[in-house]
C-alpha positions in Angstrom: 16.4 -75.6 133.0 13.0 -75.6 134.5 12.3 -74.6 138.1 10.8 -77.3 140.4 7.5 -75.5 140.3 7.4 -75.2 136.5 8.2 -79.0 136.4 5.4 -79.7 138.8 2.9 -77.7 136.7 4.0 -79.5 133.5 3.8 -82.9 135.3 0.2 -82.2 136.3 -0.7 -81.0 132.8 0.9 -84.2 131.3 -1.5 -86.2 133.5 -4.5 -84.4 132.1 -5.1 -81.7 134.7 -6.7 -78.4 133.7 -5.1 -75.1 134.8 -7.7 -74.8 137.5 -7.0 -78.3 138.8 -3.2 -77.6 138.7 -3.8 -74.4 140.7 -6.0 -76.2 143.3 -3.5 -79.1 143.7 -0.5 -76.8 144.1 -2.3 -74.2 146.2 -1.6 -71.4 143.7 -3.8 -69.1 141.5 -4.7 -69.9 137.9 -2.8 -66.7 137.0 0.4 -68.2 138.6 -0.1 -71.4 136.7 -0.4 -69.4 133.5 2.8 -67.5 134.4 4.7 -70.8 135.0 3.4 -72.2 131.7 4.5 -69.0 129.8 8.0 -69.4 131.3 8.1 -73.0 130.2 7.1 -72.0 126.6 10.0 -69.5 126.6 12.5 -71.9 128.1 11.5 -74.9 125.9 10.9 -72.7 122.7 7.4 -73.9 122.2 4.0 -72.2 121.8 1.4 -74.4 123.5 1.1 -76.6 126.6 1.1 -79.9 124.7 4.3 -79.0 122.9 5.9 -77.9 126.3 5.0 -81.3 127.8 6.4 -83.2 124.8 9.6 -81.2 124.7 10.1 -81.6 128.4 9.7 -85.4 128.0 12.1 -85.4 125.0 14.7 -83.6 127.1 14.1 -86.0 130.0 12.9 -83.1 132.3 9.6 -84.9 132.8 8.6 -88.5 133.1 5.1 -89.7 132.5 4.4 -92.8 134.4 1.0 -94.3 135.1 
């Protein structure tokens, strides 16, 4: 359902990273992070990053471990 990059972006957001931090860690632009998030919204049928993370966890597309 999600690409590996979309999953990586959501994983970092789930761990509290900002879009800027996600971009720096993945070596991509903030614009690209935003594009990945918008794709996640569409695929997961949500309207915000927090909801995208929660839906991905519910669907077992993401795991949040400490």
